[in-house]
C-alpha positions, 0 to 999 in steps of 0.5 A: 389463361385467365377466363374473362380474356378466353370469353372476351376473346369467343365474342371477338372470333365470333364478332368477326366470324358472323361479321357483325355491322358497327352499332348492333346491340349485342346480348345482356351480360345476364345472359351470356353468363347463363349460356356460357355457364360463367360468374356475371362478373366475369363476363363484366370483366370481358366486357370492360376487357374489350371496351377497353379496346374499343370492340365494343361501347359499352352505354349505361342503362342501354345496352353493349353495341360492337365499336 
């Protein structure tokens, strides 16, 4: 299973577990990359996967939000 997919599933599970409401802003990709000790591109790929599956909404210049 690719690392980006594992990260995406972890984020999805965390959103469900903590019952984070729609519209809540997520931490930055850079912060997540440092926290998880992975390359920023891996986190970016995970966020793209989540956006494609309508779990999050990415707003250029603003951030990533729970859909």
